C-alpha positions in Angstrom: 0.0 0.0 0.0 1.4 3.4 -0.9 1.5 6.4 1.3 -1.2 8.3 -0.6 -3.6 5.4 -0.4 -3.0 5.0 3.3 -3.5 8.7 3.8 -6.8 8.6 2.0 -8.0 5.6 4.0 -7.1 7.3 7.3 -8.8 10.5 6.2 -12.0 8.7 5.4 -11.9 6.8 8.7 -11.2 10.0 10.7 -13.8 12.0 8.8 -16.5 9.5 9.6 -15.6 8.0 12.9 -14.0 10.9 14.7 -15.5 14.0 13.1 -19.0 12.9 11.9 -19.7 10.6 14.8 -18.0 12.9 17.4 -16.0 10.0 18.7 -12.4 10.8 19.7 -10.6 7.5 19.9 -7.1 6.2 19.1 -7.5 5.6 15.3 -3.9 4.5 14.9 -4.1 1.4 17.0 -1.2 -0.6 15.4 -3.5 -3.2 13.9 -3.3 -1.8 10.3 0.2 -3.2 9.8 -1.0 -6.9 10.0 -4.5 -6.3 8.5 -5.8 -7.0 5.0 -7.3 -3.8 3.6 -10.3 -3.8 1.3 -10.7 -0.5 -0.5 -13.5 0.8 -2.7 -12.6 3.6 -5.1 -14.4 5.6 -7.8 -13.2 6.0 -11.3 -11.0 9.0 -10.2 -9.3 6.8 -7.6 -11.0 8.5 -4.6 -11.4 6.2 -1.6 -15.1 5.9 -1.0 -15.4 2.7 1.1 -13.0 0.8 3.3 -12.8 -2.1 5.7 -10.0 -4.0 7.3 -9.7 -7.7 8.1 -7.6 -8.6 11.2 -6.0 -12.0 11.3 -7.6 -14.5 13.7 -7.5 -13.3 17.3 -7.5 -15.3 20.5 -11.0 -16.6 19.6 -9.5 -18.0 16.4 -11.7 -15.8 14.1 -10.7 -13.1 11.6 -12.2 -9.8 12.7 -13.7 -7.3 10.3 -13.4 -3.7 11.4 -13.3 0.0 10.4 -16.1 -0.6 7.9 -16.8 2.9 6.5 -18.5 4.5 3.5 -18.1 8.1 2.5 -21.2 10.2 3.1 -21.5 11.1 -0.6 -22.3 7.5 -1.6 -24.2 6.1 1.3 -27.6 4.5 0.6 -26.4 3.4 -2.9 -25.5 -0.2 -1.9 -21.7 0.6 -1.6 -21.6 -0.8 2.0 -23.2 -4.1 0.8 -20.7 -4.3 -2.1 -17.8 -3.6 0.3 -18.9 -6.3 2.7 -19.5 -8.8 0.0 -15.9 -8.2 -1.1 -14.8 -8.5 2.5 -16.5 -11.9 2.7 -14.9 -13.0 -0.5 -11.5 -12.1 0.8 -12.1 -13.9 4.1 -13.2 -17.0 2.2 -10.0 -16.9 0.1 -7.7 -16.2 3.1 -9.4 -18.4 5.7 -11.5 -21.0 3.7 -14.6 -22.0 5.6 -13.7 -19.9 8.7 -16.3 -18.0 10.7 -15.7 -14.3 11.1 -16.5 -11.7 13.7 -17.1 -8.0 13.9 -18.2 -5.3 16.5 -21.1 -3.6 14.8 -22.5 -0.2 15.7 -25.8 -1.3 17.2 -27.9 0.7 14.6 -26.2 -1.4 11.8 -27.1 -4.7 13.4 -29.8 -5.4 10.8 -27.4 -4.6 7.9 -24.9 -7.1 9.2 -27.6 -9.6 9.9 -28.6 -9.4 6.3 -25.1 -10.6 5.4 -25.3 -13.6 7.7 -23.9 -12.2 11.0 -25.7 -13.0 14.2 -25.4 -11.2 17.5 -23.2 -13.0 20.0 -23.8 -11.0 23.1 -25.4 -7.9 24.5 -25.0 -4.3 23.5 -22.1 -2.4 25.1 -20.6 1.0 24.9 -17.5 1.4 22.8 -16.1 5.0 22.7 -19.5 6.4 23.4 -21.3 4.5 20.6 -23.5 1.4 21.3 -22.0 -1.7 19.7 -22.8 -5.4 19.5 -20.5 -8.3 18.8 -21.6 -10.4 15.8 -20.3 -13.7 14.3 -20.9 -15.1 10.8 -20.9 -18.9 10.9 -18.6 -19.4 7.8 -17.0 -17.4 5.0 -18.9 -19.1 2.1 -21.1 -16.8 0.1 
């Protein structure tokens, strides 16, 4: 990944998670170095969607995180396209493996439509309600 692309990814993540959602948190958490990055760009090369896949954690599951779509293209199916690509990447890298994510609670239905199921109760993460979710396997 080149410096410009990494800059554009971080800018989108900060614009949405820190500025739009008023959630100051440590964006640079050290996890990007070992992550697989899934990036959606327009024809001009602008980063419009992004997610990262962290390698299996203590629970043995790859974790999806930092799922973000630019405000200019929300409600156009970009988030679904992004997550379908994330699921394809997980299937290639970890065939048949379940995957996990910490969903913002208001997006639980969206992730459920992709096969994720709640695996606990809602909790506060940096001032935003979240819920842990697991998808049984990576097949589409």
